[in-house]
C-alpha positions as CSV (number, residue, x, y, z in Angstrom):
1,M,-18.0,215.7,172.3
2,V,-18.5,216.1,175.9
3,K,-18.4,220.0,175.2
4,W,-20.7,219.5,172.3
5,F,-23.2,217.8,174.4
6,F,-23.1,220.3,177.1
7,F,-23.5,223.2,174.9
8,V,-26.6,221.2,173.4
9,M,-28.2,220.8,176.9
10,I,-28.2,224.6,178.2
11,P,-31.1,225.7,175.5
12,C,-32.7,222.4,176.3
13,L,-32.8,222.9,180.0
14,C,-33.8,226.9,179.8
15,W,-36.4,225.6,177.7
16,S,-37.7,222.9,180.4
17,Q,-37.5,225.8,183.1
18,E,-39.5,227.9,180.8
19,S,-42.2,225.6,180.1
20,T,-42.5,224.7,183.7
21,I,-42.8,228.4,184.7
22,I,-45.6,229.0,181.5
23,K,-47.7,225.8,183.0
24,V,-47.9,227.1,186.5
25,Q,-49.0,230.6,185.5
26,R,-51.7,229.0,183.6
27,L,-52.8,226.7,186.3
28,I,-53.0,229.5,188.5
29,S,-54.5,231.9,186.0
30,D,-57.1,228.6,186.1
31,K,-57.6,228.9,189.6
32,S,-56.1,225.2,189.8
33,Y,-54.2,226.2,192.8
34,K,-53.3,223.0,194.1
35,K,-52.1,221.5,191.1
36,A,-50.1,224.7,190.7
37,E,-48.4,224.0,194.2
38,I,-47.5,220.8,193.4
39,L,-46.0,221.2,190.0
40,I,-43.9,224.4,191.4
41,S,-42.9,223.2,194.8
42,S,-40.7,220.5,193.5
43,F,-39.2,222.8,190.7
44,S,-38.6,225.4,192.9
45,N,-36.9,223.2,195.5
46,D,-34.6,221.7,192.4
47,N,-34.1,225.5,191.5
48,P,-33.6,227.6,194.7
49,S,-32.0,230.5,192.7
50,N,-35.0,230.8,190.4
51,L,-37.0,233.6,192.2
52,H,-39.7,233.7,189.9
53,A,-40.4,230.0,190.5
54,M,-40.2,230.5,194.0
55,E,-42.6,233.7,193.8
56,L,-45.3,231.4,192.0
57,Y,-45.0,229.2,194.8
58,G,-45.5,231.6,197.1
59,D,-48.7,232.7,195.0
60,S,-50.1,229.1,194.7
61,V,-50.3,228.7,198.5
62,A,-51.7,232.2,199.3
63,H,-54.7,231.7,196.7
64,Q,-55.3,228.4,198.9
65,E,-55.2,231.1,202.1
66,N,-52.4,228.8,203.5
67,W,-50.9,232.1,205.1
68,D,-47.8,230.4,207.2
69,E,-46.3,229.2,204.4
70,A,-46.8,231.9,202.0
71,I,-45.2,234.5,204.5
72,Q,-42.1,232.4,205.0
73,I,-41.9,232.3,201.0
74,Y,-42.2,235.7,200.5
75,K,-39.8,236.6,203.4
76,K,-37.3,234.5,201.9
77,L,-37.7,236.3,198.5
78,I,-37.4,239.8,200.1
79,A,-33.8,238.2,202.0
80,Q,-32.8,237.7,198.0
81,Q,-33.9,240.8,196.6
82,P,-34.7,243.5,199.4
83,D,-35.1,246.3,197.0
84,N,-38.0,244.4,195.1
85,A,-41.5,246.3,196.1
86,N,-43.8,243.6,195.0
87,Y,-42.4,241.1,197.1
88,H,-42.8,243.5,200.2
89,Y,-46.6,243.8,199.2
90,K,-46.9,240.2,199.2
91,Y,-45.1,239.4,202.4
92,G,-47.2,242.2,203.9
93,G,-50.7,240.8,202.4
94,S,-49.9,237.4,203.5
95,L,-49.6,239.1,207.1
96,A,-52.4,241.1,206.7
97,K,-54.9,237.8,205.9
98,K,-52.9,236.3,208.6
99,I,-54.1,239.1,210.8
100,L,-57.5,239.1,210.1
101,S,-57.8,234.9,210.7
102,V,-56.8,234.7,214.2
103,S,-57.7,236.8,217.6
104,K,-56.8,240.3,218.4
105,L,-54.2,239.1,221.0
106,K,-52.5,237.1,218.3
107,A,-52.6,239.4,215.9
108,L,-50.5,241.8,217.7
109,N,-47.5,239.5,216.8
110,Y,-48.2,240.6,213.0
111,V,-49.5,243.9,212.6
112,G,-46.2,245.7,212.8
113,D,-44.7,243.6,210.3
114,A,-47.6,243.9,208.0
115,K,-47.4,247.8,208.2
116,S,-43.7,247.9,207.9
117,A,-44.0,245.7,204.8
118,F,-46.5,247.7,202.9
119,L,-44.9,251.1,203.8
120,K,-41.6,249.6,202.5
121,A,-43.4,248.6,199.0
122,A,-45.1,252.0,199.0
123,E,-41.5,253.8,199.6
124,L,-39.7,251.4,196.9
125,D,-42.3,251.9,194.4
126,P,-44.0,255.3,194.5
127,N,-46.7,254.3,191.7
128,H,-47.5,250.9,193.4
129,I,-51.0,250.8,192.9
130,D,-51.7,247.7,195.0
131,T,-49.8,248.6,198.0
132,R,-52.0,251.6,198.2
133,W,-55.2,249.5,198.4
134,A,-53.5,247.4,200.9
135,L,-52.6,250.1,203.1
136,I,-56.4,251.8,202.8
137,E,-57.8,248.4,203.4
138,M,-55.5,247.8,206.5
139,Y,-56.1,251.4,208.1
140,L,-59.8,250.7,207.7
141,Q,-60.5,247.2,209.0
142,L,-57.9,247.2,211.8
143,P,-59.4,248.2,215.1
144,G,-57.9,251.4,216.4
145,I,-55.9,249.3,219.2
146,L,-54.0,247.6,216.6
147,G,-53.4,250.3,214.4
148,G,-56.6,251.3,212.5
149,N,-57.1,254.7,211.4
150,N,-59.7,256.4,208.9
151,A,-57.8,259.4,208.4
152,K,-54.6,257.6,207.2
153,A,-56.5,255.5,205.0
154,L,-58.1,258.6,203.6
155,S,-54.5,259.8,202.7
156,Y,-53.6,256.8,200.9
157,A,-56.7,257.2,198.6
158,N,-56.0,260.7,198.0
159,E,-52.3,259.6,197.3
160,L,-53.9,256.8,194.9
161,E,-56.0,259.3,193.2
162,S,-52.5,261.0,192.5
163,I,-51.4,257.8,190.5
164,S,-54.9,256.7,189.1
165,K,-58.0,258.8,188.7
166,V,-59.9,255.3,188.6
167,D,-58.4,253.7,191.1
168,G,-58.7,256.6,193.5
169,N,-62.3,257.2,193.1
170,M,-62.7,253.5,193.7
171,A,-60.8,253.8,196.6
172,K,-62.7,256.7,198.0
173,G,-66.1,255.1,197.3
174,Y,-64.9,252.1,199.1
175,F,-64.0,254.7,202.0
176,Y,-66.9,256.6,202.3
177,E,-68.8,252.6,202.1
178,Y,-67.2,251.5,204.9
179,T,-67.6,255.0,207.0
180,K,-71.3,254.7,206.3
181,E,-71.4,257.9,203.9
182,P,-73.7,256.3,201.0
183,E,-74.3,259.3,199.3
184,L,-70.2,260.1,198.8
185,A,-69.7,256.4,198.5
186,E,-72.2,256.3,195.1
187,K,-70.9,259.5,194.1
188,Y,-67.3,257.9,193.8
189,Y,-68.0,254.7,192.5
190,K,-69.8,256.0,189.4
191,M,-67.3,258.4,188.8
192,S,-64.6,255.6,188.6
193,V,-67.4,254.0,186.4
194,D,-67.3,257.1,183.9
195,I,-63.7,257.3,183.9
196,G,-62.4,253.9,183.7
197,G,-65.5,251.5,182.8
198,S,-63.9,248.4,183.7
199,L,-65.3,245.2,184.8
200,I,-64.2,246.1,188.1
201,C,-65.7,249.6,188.3
202,Y,-69.2,248.3,187.4
203,D,-68.7,245.5,190.0
204,K,-68.0,247.8,192.8
205,L,-71.0,249.8,191.8
206,S,-73.3,247.1,191.7
207,K,-72.1,245.6,194.9
208,F,-72.6,248.8,196.5
209,Y,-76.2,249.0,195.4
210,Q,-76.9,245.5,196.8
211,Q,-75.3,246.4,200.2
212,Q,-77.5,249.2,200.3
213,N,-80.6,247.0,199.5
214,N,-81.2,248.7,196.2
215,P,-81.6,246.0,193.9
216,E,-83.1,247.6,191.0
217,K,-80.2,250.0,190.3
218,A,-77.7,247.0,190.8
219,I,-79.4,245.2,188.2
220,A,-79.2,248.2,185.8
221,T,-75.6,248.4,186.7
222,I,-75.0,244.7,185.8
223,Q,-76.8,245.1,182.6
224,T,-75.0,248.0,181.4
225,S,-71.8,246.0,182.3
226,I,-73.1,243.0,180.1
227,D,-73.8,245.5,177.2
228,K,-70.2,246.6,177.6
229,H,-68.2,243.9,178.4
230,Q,-70.1,240.7,177.1
231,R,-68.5,238.7,180.2
232,N,-70.8,235.6,180.8
233,S,-70.0,235.8,184.5
234,L,-72.1,238.5,184.8
235,H,-75.1,236.4,183.4
236,Y,-75.0,234.7,186.8
237,Q,-74.3,237.9,188.6
238,L,-77.7,239.4,187.3
239,G,-79.5,236.1,187.6
240,R,-78.7,235.9,191.1
241,V,-79.8,239.3,192.1
242,C,-83.3,239.0,190.5
243,A,-83.6,235.9,192.5
244,E,-82.6,236.8,195.6
245,Y,-84.7,240.1,195.4
246,N,-87.9,238.5,193.5
247,L,-87.6,241.0,190.6
248,H,-87.6,240.8,186.9
249,L,-87.7,237.0,187.2
250,D,-87.9,236.5,183.2
251,K,-85.1,238.5,182.7
252,G,-83.1,236.7,185.5
253,E,-84.4,233.2,184.2
254,E,-82.7,234.2,180.6
255,C,-79.4,235.2,182.4
256,L,-79.0,232.0,184.4
257,K,-80.0,229.9,181.3
258,T,-77.2,231.8,179.2
259,Y,-75.0,231.4,181.9
260,I,-75.3,227.6,181.9
261,K,-75.1,227.4,178.3
262,K,-72.0,229.2,177.9
263,H,-70.3,228.2,181.2
264,T,-66.4,227.5,181.3
265,A,-64.2,226.9,184.4
266,R,-63.3,230.9,184.1
267,D,-66.5,232.0,184.7
268,G,-66.1,230.9,188.7
269,V,-69.4,230.2,189.7
270,P,-70.1,226.6,189.2
271,I,-73.4,225.6,187.1
272,A,-74.8,224.1,190.3
273,W,-75.4,227.6,192.2
274,A,-76.9,228.9,188.9
275,N,-79.4,226.0,189.1
276,C,-80.0,226.6,192.6
277,R,-80.6,230.4,191.3
278,L,-83.3,229.1,188.7
279,A,-85.0,227.0,191.5
280,Q,-85.4,230.1,193.5
281,I,-86.8,232.0,190.4
282,Y,-89.4,229.3,189.5
283,R,-90.0,229.1,193.4
284,H,-91.0,232.6,193.3
285,K,-93.3,231.9,190.0
286,K,-94.9,229.4,192.1
287,D,-93.4,226.7,189.5
288,R,-93.0,223.7,192.1
289,Q,-92.2,221.4,189.4
290,S,-89.8,223.2,187.6
291,A,-88.1,224.5,190.8
292,L,-87.6,220.9,192.1
293,K,-85.8,219.9,189.0
294,Y,-83.3,222.8,189.3
295,I,-82.7,222.4,192.8
296,N,-82.3,218.5,192.6
297,L,-79.6,219.4,189.8
298,A,-77.9,221.8,192.2
299,I,-77.7,219.2,194.9
300,S,-76.6,216.2,192.7
301,E,-73.9,218.6,191.6
302,L,-72.9,219.8,195.2
303,P,-74.5,217.7,197.8
304,N,-72.8,219.1,200.7
305,I,-73.9,222.6,200.4
306,S,-76.6,223.5,203.1
307,Y,-78.2,226.5,201.5
308,F,-79.2,223.9,198.6
309,Q,-80.8,222.0,201.4
310,D,-82.8,224.8,202.8
311,E,-83.9,226.3,199.4
312,K,-85.3,222.4,198.9
313,Q,-87.3,222.7,201.8
314,S,-88.6,226.0,200.9
315,I,-89.9,224.8,197.4
316,L,-91.4,221.7,198.8
317,L,-93.5,223.9,201.3
318,L,-95.2,225.4,198.1
């Protein structure tokens, strides 16, 4: 009887573990990072040999920008599986984010380990796209005294292009945008759209146009992405640009109302921000009553956002 009970329990235990992992993955996908951390931390402590659980634990705290804890978790994973490129990549990524959050003097303690982790990940997996992106960002963003190097960043963009044409073109667009060569940046961002046409490709191009203070091209790019991908989050992006630049106000109003009507948690931006953008549009239209209605809705939903309060003051001056 005891043996029979033991063999019955084995699949039950496996199912329980699998069920917890799936729940945590879903919570992370839904951006419920704190809930994911609470669930997976106790599970991981009870199942220290489950490396997938430990990795999800690291992911949950990394998403909350708890870099110290994430660093320690990914370091433990590397000790368990030193040939796993993804562990080295995530360890290096947490170190890189830590570098950006501290002074240059303190950053010196992390730069060498971050660089080594990324280079190890690249060595272990010649086709690891995210690692090449990380190396490009690191060499571009770090000051020269901490190891920044534009030539190395471009070399990894070229390496990335040999793995993925789309990522390579986006990386070159990012490189030339960062190094203040907008014509080349636009060329490569547009090439990534032509080759890949993904949401990310369109997003990179539209944000580039916004950075270049070219809202008309940004709006046209977002509209093309809406037509192609049918994602509700894009309605907010288009409405925001219209509101910020006082352009195509009727189109912006329509997009923001569509965003609010179809909103789900997966869209990312809270409805309060859409209400604020609607208030801005009505302010541009000199419709004080409607502007106050929507900014008050935004404030009631997120009362501690100073941007909303500033917007209300602008409306009251109409």
